[in-house]
C-alpha positions in Angstrom: 0.0 0.0 0.0 1.3 3.5 -0.9 2.5 5.2 2.3 2.4 8.8 1.0 -1.2 9.7 0.6 -2.4 13.1 -0.8 -4.4 15.1 1.7 -7.5 17.0 0.5 -7.4 20.7 0.0 -4.6 23.2 -0.7 -1.6 23.4 -0.6 -0.8 19.9 -2.1 0.5 17.8 0.8 1.3 14.0 0.8 1.2 12.7 4.4 3.3 9.7 5.5 0.3 7.8 6.7 1.8 4.9 8.6 3.7 7.3 10.9 0.9 9.9 11.3 -2.6 9.9 12.6 -4.8 11.3 15.4 -2.7 9.8 18.2 0.8 10.2 16.7 3.3 12.8 17.9 4.9 12.8 14.5 4.1 14.8 11.4 5.9 13.7 8.2 5.3 14.0 4.5 6.1 15.7 1.2 4.6 18.6 -0.7 3.3 18.6 -4.2 3.6 21.3 -6.8 0.1 22.9 -6.7 -1.8 25.3 -4.5 1.0 27.9 -4.0 1.8 31.4 -4.9 4.6 30.9 -7.5 4.6 31.8 -11.1 6.1 30.1 -14.2 8.4 28.2 -14.4 8.0 27.6 -10.7 4.3 27.4 -10.4 3.1 27.1 -7.9 4.2 25.6 -4.6 8.0 26.0 -5.0 9.5 25.8 -1.5 13.2 26.5 -2.3 15.1 29.8 -2.6 18.0 28.6 -4.7 16.1 27.9 -8.0 15.7 31.6 -8.9 12.1 32.1 -7.8 10.8 35.3 -6.2 11.8 35.1 -2.5 8.5 36.6 -1.3 6.6 33.8 -3.2 8.8 31.2 -1.6 8.2 32.6 1.9 4.4 32.6 1.2 4.6 29.0 0.1 6.6 27.9 3.1 4.3 29.7 5.5 1.3 28.1 3.9 2.8 24.6 4.3 4.0 25.2 7.9 0.6 26.5 9.0 -1.2 23.6 7.3 0.8 21.3 9.5 0.2 23.3 12.7 3.7 24.9 12.8 4.9 28.4 12.4 7.4 29.4 9.6 9.8 30.2 12.5 9.8 26.4 13.3 10.9 25.5 9.8 14.6 24.4 9.9 16.8 23.6 6.8 20.3 22.6 5.6 22.2 24.1 2.6 22.0 20.9 0.5 25.2 20.1 -1.4 24.7 16.4 -2.3 26.9 15.2 0.5 26.4 13.1 3.6 26.8 15.6 6.4 24.3 15.3 9.3 23.4 18.3 11.6 21.9 17.8 15.0 19.2 20.5 15.5 18.8 21.9 19.0 16.1 24.3 20.3 18.5 27.2 19.6 18.7 26.2 15.9 15.0 26.4 15.3 14.2 28.5 12.3 17.6 28.3 10.6 17.1 28.6 6.8 13.4 29.4 7.2 13.5 33.0 5.7 16.7 32.7 3.6 19.3 30.2 2.5 22.2 32.0 4.1 21.1 31.1 7.6 20.6 27.3 6.9 23.1 24.7 8.2 26.1 25.0 5.8 27.0 22.0 3.5 24.3 19.8 5.1 22.0 17.2 3.6 20.8 15.5 6.7 19.0 16.9 9.8 18.3 15.2 13.1 16.4 16.3 16.3 14.6 15.2 19.4 13.2 18.7 20.1 9.3 19.0 19.9 8.2 22.0 17.8 11.1 21.9 15.3 10.1 21.2 11.7 12.9 19.6 9.7 12.6 20.4 6.0 14.6 19.7 2.8 14.0 20.2 -0.9 13.7 18.0 -4.0 12.9 17.7 -7.7 13.6 14.0 -8.3 16.2 13.3 -5.6 15.2 10.8 -2.8 13.8 12.1 0.5 14.7 9.8 3.4 12.8 9.8 6.7 13.9 8.4 10.0 12.0 8.0 13.3 13.0 6.3 16.6 9.9 6.1 18.7 11.8 4.8 21.7 14.5 7.6 21.8 12.0 10.2 20.6 14.2 11.3 17.6 13.4 12.1 14.0 15.7 12.6 11.0 15.5 13.7 7.4 18.0 13.2 4.6 18.3 14.5 1.0 19.7 11.7 -1.3 20.6 12.3 -4.9 22.9 9.8 -6.5 25.9 11.3 -4.8 24.4 11.3 -1.3 23.1 7.8 -1.9 26.5 6.3 -2.8 28.0 8.3 0.1 25.5 6.3 2.2 23.8 9.2 3.9 21.2 6.7 5.2 23.9 4.8 7.0 25.4 8.0 8.3 22.0 9.0 9.7 21.5 5.7 11.6 25.0 5.9 13.1 24.4 9.5 14.2 21.2 8.5 15.8 23.0 5.8 17.7 25.8 8.2 18.8 23.6 11.2 19.8 20.4 9.6 21.1 21.5 6.1 22.0 19.1 4.7 19.3 19.0 1.0 18.8 18.8 -0.1 15.1 15.9 -2.4 15.7 13.8 0.5 16.9 14.5 2.9 14.0 11.9 3.3 11.3 12.8 4.4 7.8 10.7 5.8 4.9 11.6 6.6 1.3 9.5 9.4 -0.3 8.4 10.4 -3.8 11.4 10.6 -6.2 12.4 9.7 -9.7 11.8 6.0 -10.4 13.8 3.4 -12.2 11.4 3.9 -15.1 12.8 7.4 -15.7 16.3 7.7 -14.1 18.8 7.0 -16.9 22.5 7.3 -15.8 25.9 6.9 -17.4 29.0 4.8 -16.6 30.4 7.5 -14.3 27.4 7.0 -11.9 27.2 3.3 -12.4 30.8 2.7 -11.5 30.1 4.2 -8.1 26.9 2.2 -7.6 28.7 -1.0 -8.5 31.5 -0.3 -6.1 28.9 -0.1 -3.3 26.8 -3.1 -4.5 28.8 -5.9 -2.9 28.3 -4.5 0.6 24.5 -4.5 0.3 22.1 -7.3 1.2 19.5 -8.4 -1.3 16.6 -10.1 0.4 15.3 -13.3 -1.2 11.8 -12.1 -1.2 12.6 -8.8 -2.9 12.0 -8.7 -6.6 13.4 -5.2 -7.0 16.5 -4.8 -9.1 19.0 -1.9 -8.6 19.4 -1.2 -12.3 18.6 -2.5 -15.8 19.7 -1.6 -19.4 18.2 1.5 -20.9 16.1 0.9 -23.9 16.8 4.4 -25.3 20.6 4.4 -25.1 22.7 1.3 -25.4 25.5 2.7 -23.2 23.3 3.8 -20.3 21.4 2.1 -17.4 18.2 2.8 -15.6 19.0 3.2 -11.8 16.6 2.4 -9.0 17.6 5.0 -6.4 14.8 4.1 -4.1 15.8 0.4 -3.9 19.4 1.4 -3.5 18.6 3.6 -0.5 16.3 0.9 0.9 19.2 -1.6 0.8 21.5 0.9 2.5 18.9 1.3 5.3 19.0 -2.4 5.7 22.8 -2.4 5.7 22.6 0.2 8.5 20.5 -2.2 10.6 17.0 -1.0 10.0 14.6 -4.0 9.8 13.1 -4.5 6.3 9.6 -4.6 7.9 10.3 -1.1 9.4 10.9 0.5 6.0 8.1 2.3 4.0 8.8 2.9 0.3 6.7 5.0 -2.0 5.6 4.0 -5.5 5.4 7.7 -6.7 7.7 8.7 -9.5 8.2 12.4 -9.7 9.1 12.3 -13.4 6.0 10.3 -14.4 3.7 12.3 -12.2 5.0 15.8 -13.1 1.4 17.1 -12.9 1.7 16.5 -9.1 5.5 17.0 -8.6 8.3 19.1 -9.9 10.8 17.1 -11.9 14.3 18.3 -12.7 14.7 15.7 -15.4 11.3 16.1 -17.0 11.5 19.9 -17.0 15.1 20.2 -18.2 16.4 21.6 -15.0 14.2 24.7 -14.8 11.5 24.0 -12.2 10.6 24.4 -8.5 11.3 22.2 -5.6 9.1 20.1 -3.3 9.7 20.0 0.5 9.9 17.0 2.7 9.2 17.5 6.3 9.3 15.7 9.6 8.7 17.0 13.1 7.7 16.1 16.7 4.5 18.0 17.6 4.6 20.1 20.7 2.6 18.8 23.7 
C-alpha cells in the first residue's frame, strides 16, 4: 500500500500515513507542486530559494505549508544541500535556521536530526530521494536528501550511526521511509554514476523475497542504465541495521507524475522544488 497519501485541499500535501494519525506525535510528509503562490516556471508551490524564484513567493509557500501542519514558519529548519552526507543535530537554539533565507541554513548539510518538539525539519527535492527516520523509543526524528551522490555516500547509513551516537538509538527501533522521487522507469544514468553504484553493491544485502533490481539496461541508449535509487537507498537502510519490515517505500515517480510534482529531469532543470518535512509536535 502506498504510504504517501495526498491530503484533500490546498496546498498539495502528501502525508506519510503509517507514521501519522490522530494519536501520533509525529508529522511527516512531502509537498506537491500545486496550491501555492509561485509563477512560471516555478508554479506554484515552490519551496526553495536557490532555484531563482521570487523570494517573497517562496516565503508565502513555506508559511502556507507550515501553518497547514500546525507549525509556524519560524519552526521550519533547513540545511544548505550540497549532495553530501553531512548530518546536523538540530537543537532548540537552531529552530528557524534557513526558514527565511538560504544563508542562515546549516552549511554544507544534507541531513537533519532532532529530538526537540516543535522543530520542523525540512529539505528540498525535484527527483532526488527524501529519506525519513524515526526512533519512537528515543524520541528522535531525521530527514536526509539523497541524490545519487548522497546515496552512494551512504547518507542513510550516516544518519543511523548519528542517531546511535547522539540519542542512543537501537537499530531495531528505528523506522525508515523513502519518499516520492524519480523512479527506475525514468532515471537514466551513465557509466560514471554506475561505477560508483557497483563499487557499493557488494556491501548490500538483497533479500530473497525482494523482486526489486538496482538497475537495468536503458532501452533508449545502449551505453546507459536505468537506476533504481529508491531500492538502493532501501538496501543501504537495511545495511545500516533497519529491519526491512520497518521501512516504508513510495511508488510515486516524480518524473512520471509531473502534474503532481516538480521534476528536474522532466523539466530540463528549470523548475521548482518540493519540500519533505518531519517534526515532533509540541505537547
